[in-house]
N, C-alpha and C positions, 0 to 999 in steps of 0.2 A: 498478367504482368503488372497491373496497377497495384495489387495487394503486395506483390514482392517489392515494388518500388516504395510503397508506403512503409513496409517493414524495414527496408534499408534506410530510409530517411529517419525513422524513429530510433533505429539502432545507432545511427551516426550521432543523433542528438544526445542519446543516452551516453555514448562513449565520450563525447565532449564534456558533458556534465560530470562524468566520473573523473576526468583528467584535471578539472579546475582545481587550482591550489591557491587562488588569490584570496586575500582578505576581504575583497569586495564581494566575494561569492561567485556564483556561477554566471557566466555570460555565454549564452547560446544565441547566435544570430543566424538569420536566414543564409547569409554568406558562408559562415563557417560550417553550417550543417550541409549546405549544398556541396561545398568542396569535399567534405568528409564522405558524403554519399556518392560522390562521382557524378554529380549533376550540375547543370547550370542553375543559377538562382531562379531563372524563369521556369526551368524544369521542376524545381522544388515547389515553386509557387503554383504550379498546375495542381498539385496535391494539397498544399497548405498555403493559402493565398496571403497569409499575414503571420507575423510572429505569434499573435494571439491564437490563431488557428493551429499553429505548430505546437504551442504549449498545451492547448486543449487536446491535441492528438497524443502528446506525451503523457498527459494525465490519464486520459482514457486508456491508453496502453498499460500504464502502471497499475491502475485500479483493476482492469480486467485481468492482469497477471495475478494480483493478489486473490481475486475471486477464483481464478483457475487453480491456484495453489490450494485454496481451501476446499474446492470441489474435488481435486485430486486426492487430498488427504482423507476426505470423508467418503468419497465415492458417491456423493449425492448432492443434490441442490439444497440450499438452506431451508427451503420450505418443507422438505421431507425429513428434517431433523428436529429434535427437541432443542429448546433454548440452551440446555446444558451441553448437548453434543456440539452445537455451533460454537459456543464459547470455548469448549475444550479444543476444538479444531483450531480456532484462532490462536489460542495460547500456545499450542504445539507448533504451529507454522511460524508464528512470530518469534519464537525462541529457538527455532532450528533452521529456518529457511535462509537461503542465501539472500542477504539484503544488500542494497547498494546505496551509495551516496546519492545517485540520481533519483532513486525512489523517494528518499527523504526530501530531496530538493523539490521534486514536483508535488509532494504532499504538503510541504511547508509553504509553497507559493500560494496555496489557497487562502492563507491568512491575509495576503496582500491583494489578491485578486479573487474575490468570492466566487466568481463564475467557475473558477478552477476546482472548487469544492464539489460541484454537482456530480462529476463522474465518481468521485470517492463515495459520495452519499448513495448514489444509485447502485453501485456494485456492492458496497459493504453494509448498508443499512439492513438488508435481509439477514445478515449474519449477526447483527447486534440487536435485533428487535427483542424487547423485553416487556411488551405491552401487558401480558397476562401474568407477570411475575410479581410476587409479594415484595414489599419495600425492602425488607431485610435481605432477601435473596438478591434483589436488584442491586443493592449497594455492594454486595460481595462479588457479583458478576462484573460490576463496573470496576471494582478494585482489581480483579483478575485481568480485565482488559487493559487497564492503565499499567499494570505490571508488564504485560506483554508488549504494549505500545512502547513503554520506556526501554524495554530490552531491545527491540528492533531498531529504535531510533538511536540508542547509544552505540549499537553495533554498526549501523550505517554511517554514523558520523565519526566514529572512532573516539568520541569523547567519553571517557570513563566507561569503557565496555565492561561487561560482567566477567569476572574471573572464571565463573562456572555458569555458563549460559543454561546448561541443562538443569541445574539446580533452581534457577529462576523459573524455568518452565514448570518444574515440579511444584513450586510454591503457588504459582498461578493456578495449576490444576487443583491443588488443595483448597484454594478459595472457592473454586467452582464446585468441588465435591461438597464443601460446607454449605454452599447455597442450595444445592440439590437436597441435602439432608434436612434443610429447614422446611422442606415441603414445597418450596419454590413458588407454586402457583397461588393466585388469589382465589 
């Protein structure tokens, strides 16, 4: 039952973040989440003892979701894939996956609260590792990732979304192909 309750709490927090239209940004409080989840504040605090813990739970959930989307897309763990397969997967998912304002919000909160960056780093670093890649190929892979990052962030925020998101994905894939053609490895 506790995992169901945790999922209900995180779903409620994500819904609240999706609904926010204020210029001040997203405001998710323990009170608003507990009401939305159908719990008392004390009931919510049994699972998330503070707003910081709730935020960490939201980030953990969002980062795990992205890792799951990538694993589903490839059918494999990142360690079983080449660097080029991992980057192709990220470019494909980021330019075609259902993205949300809440994902963007919890991602961007790491800028203001570095502790919130840890789950993103833990879940996505294996997908972005380029340790044994030559410098030229590394820069091409980074450009492809930035292209995909920008695509999902503009889609999630609704600020200047791509007219043709699939074409953006194709261009990111071309950068990855070019990196692989360079020989890629050191």
